[in-house]
N, C-alpha and C positions, 0 to 999 in steps of 0.2 A: 316394408321393403319393396323397392321396385324390381323389375325383372333383371335389369343389369346387375344390381347389387346381389341378388340371389345367385345369378350365374357366376359372379366373381367369387362368392363365398363357396359355392360348390367346387369350383376349380381349386381354391385354397385347401379345402377339406380333402379332396382327392390327392393333392400333392403331399399334404401332411400325413395322410393315411396310406402312403405307398408301401409302408412296411407291413401292412396287415396281411396281404396275400402271401408273401414269403413266410411270415410268421405262422399262418395257418398251415401252409404246406410243410414246414419243418416239424410242427407238432404232429401233423398227419403221418409222419414217418414212424412215429411211436404209438400214437393213440389211434386206434381203428374206430371209425364211426364217432359217436359221442360229440357230434358237431354242436349240439345244444350246450353241453358242458363246456366245451372249449370256447365258444362264442361268449358265454356268460362270464367265464373267468376273465376273458379279455375286456369285457364291458366293465367288470368290477375294477380292473386295473386302470382303465382309461377314465372311469368316473370317480376314482379315488374313494372306493367303497370296499369294505371287507365282505367276504363271501363265505357262506356256510353251506357245506355239501352234506346231504343226507342220502344214504344208500346202503344196501347190504354189502358185506365184504366182497372184494374181488372185482369191483366194477371200475377199477383204474382211477379212483378218486385221488389217491396219493400220487400215483404215477403221472396223472394229468398236471397236478400242481408242480411236481418236480421237473417235468418236461417243459412247462411254461417258463420256469426259472432258468433252465439251462439254455433257452433260446435268447436270453438277455444277459447283458454284461452287468448283472446285479448280484448282490450278496444274498445267498439263500440259506435258511436254517430250518431244521425240522425239530419239532417238539412232540415227543410221544407222551401223552398225558397218562398218568397213573394215579391211583388214590393216595399214594404216599408222597406225592410231590409237595414241594414248598415253594412259596413265591420267589425265593432266591434262585430256584432252579430255572425260572423264567427270565427274571429281570437282571439277575446278578447279585453280588454281595460285596461287602467290604472285608478284606482279609488283613489281619494284624501282622505286622512284621516286627518280631522281637528285637532284631538287630538295630533297626532305625527307630523303633518305638512309634511308628506311624501306621495308619491304615492305607491300603491301596485298594482301588476299585477293580473288581473282576466282573466284566460284562457278561450277561447271560445271552442265550440264543435269540432273544427277542430283538437284539441289536443287529438287525439285518433288513434288507429291503423287502424280501418276500419271506414270510414266516408261515410254515405249514404247521398248524396246530392239529395234530392227529388224535382223533377220538377225544375231542375237547370235553365231552360230557363225563369223562372219567376223572376230571380234576376236581378237587374239593373247592369250596367257596373262596377260600383265601387266595388260591392260585388264580381262580377265575377273575377275582377283583383286581389282581395285579395286571392281568392281561387286559382288563377293561380300561385301565388308565392308559395303557400303551395304545389301544385301539382308538379311543376317543380323543385323547389329548396329544397323541404322537410324542409322548414323553414318558419316562419312568423315573421313579424316585428310589434311590439307593442310599440308605442312611439319611444324611442331611443334604444329599446332592440330588438335583433334578437334571436329568440328561435328556436332550432332544434326540429323537430318532431320525435317521436319514430318510430323505425323500427320493424316489417314491417308497412309501411304506404300506404294505398290504398284508393282512392276516387272512389266510384261507384255511378254514377249519373244517374238519370232517367229524361226523358222528354216525354211529351205527344204530339204526332204529329198532333193532330186534333183540339185541343182547343187553338187557337192562341191569343185570346183576353187577354190582360194584360201580354203578354210574350215579352221577349227580345231575338232576335236571337243571338245565341252564336257566338262570333267572331271567325274567322278562326284560329287565334293564340291559342285560348283556345281549340277548337275542336281538333286541331293537337296534343295537349298534351295527349289526350286519346289514349292509345295503341289500344283499340278495340272499335268499335261501333257495337252493336248488335241490330238487329230488331226482336222483339218478336212477334210470331204469336199466333193465337188462338189454344187451345188444340183440339185434335180430339174427336170424340163422346165417345169412350171408356174411354179416360182420363177425359172428362167432367163428365161422370157418376161416376167415381171413386172420383172426387173432391166433388161431391154431397154427397157421403157416408161419406167422411172424414171430410168435413167442415160444413155441414148444421146442426149445433147445436150451442147452446149458451154457453155451458160449456164443459170442457174437450177436447179442441182443441189440436192437436198433437204439441209437442215441441221437438226440436232437442237437444240432450245432447252434451257435450264436448267430442271430440274424438281426438283432436290434439292440438298442442301448436304453439306459434309464433316461438319458437326455431326450431321446425321441418320444418316450412315454410322457415326459413332462411337457414337451412341445405340443403333443397331441391333446393333453389336458387343457392347455391354454387355448387351443383351437376349438375344443368342445365348449368352452365358456363363451365363445363367439357365435355358436350355432343359434339360429333364430328360432324363437318359440312364439307363435302367434297368441294373441290374447284369448282366442277361442280355445286353443289347445291348453293354455294355462287354466282356464275355467273348467275344462274337462277334467284335468288332473285334480283340481280342488273338489269338484263334484264327486269324483270317485272316492276320495279320502273321506269327505264329509259323510258320504253314504254308508261307510263302514261304521259310523257312530250313530247316525240318524237316518236309517233306511226309510222310515215312515215319511220323511220330508220328500222323498222321491217316489212315494207310493209303491215301495218294494216291501212286501209283507214278510220280512225275515228278522225283524227285531228280536223275537224270542230266541233266536239262534245265536245272537251276538252278545257276548259278555263284555268285551272290550274292543273298541275300534282302533284304527291306526292313529298314530301320533302325528304332529306336524313334521316330524323327521321323515315320515313316509312321503309327504308332499315334496319335500326337497329331493329325496332320493329318487322318487319316481320321475321327476323332471330331469335330473342329472343322468339317470340311466337311459331315459328316452333320447336325450341328446347324444349320449355315447352310442346308442343303437343307430341313430341317424348317421353319425360319423362313420360307423362300420359299413353303412350302405353307400357311403360316398356323397351324402347330402349335407348341405349347409343349413338345413331347416328341419325341425322335428314335426311329425304329423301325428294325428290321433292313433294311427296304426302303430307307430313307434311306442306310444304309451301302452296300448293294448298288448303289444308283443312282450313287454317287460313287466306288466302290472302284477301278474300272478307271482313272479319271483320276488317282487318288492313287498307285496302285501300278505302273502300266505302265512308268514310268521308274526305278523303284527295284528291280525284279527284273531282274537281269542273267542272260541265258541263256548256255548253253554252245555250243560249236561243234557238238556233237551235235544240239542243238535246231535250230540253223540249217541243218544238213545235212538235217533232216527238214522244213525249211520251216516251223518253228514260230516265232512271235514271242512277246515277253513277254506280250502281251495274251492269247494262247492259254493260256499257263500260268496267268495270273491268273483267266481265265474258268473254267478247270478247277477251281480252288480254290473259286470262287464257286458252281459247280454242285454241288460235292461236300460241302463243309462244311455240316452241318445248321444250318438257320436257327431261332433260338429262337422 
């Protein structure tokens, strides 16, 4: 692309992304700090990818998702997963009417634009597989009917990493469906003090108002598809993903720590998320820094480490960070 084309694309991106600043400001009325969490939730929404949030209770994971939904003119539903749930509790069911002798379809809470799957790892395998179809195919099957879900459609799931009693580990196939996995940390002291002032009351808690629409999100997605990615940046993305499978090819001595590398879905999601990151910066082109900024969130749940890595107290993040630190940036 020449300079004029880049400048025109930058201008179009800034115009299409004008809603981002009011959106952040509105969310900031309710969510103190947590800019990493808020930005990644918006990136997931813009890049048409589901988001998995992991963190101890009380870090505003659920509140952040509910607040994001309230800023948009979109249908929102919340699923509190428990071990006794059935697939029908998620997708819906068919109910027999004895008067007419016919079945009517009762839609479940997954028929919304933004779905909060709270404590997803408490759901049994059958329920998780029902959600899997909705996430991947953007459709659900009830009886002999297949129903398409409305766009935009996004699942934001939370899981608690410390309380494992009564939980079911998410299968790799489902974890791979999430574009981003975010690890949420505690707020700092100043933020904690601000949370006290804002939330330590029984009435009049802050509520975010609507500042954008589903149509704006879909328009932003179309603009993100137009964002320019240079061949060198594409090669960098592919190198990062291939290195999770064959680190020896890049002279990175971590092969004994990797049991399973990232799938080609990681290549697609890393590129899309980098473009969405560029869009949020008001740029019409993606840089290697966009890729690096989002790579940990895209790859941390796709790189499965070995027992040897666990014995040396290494996490998948450490392996991914080693790749990011070692592979040359174009």
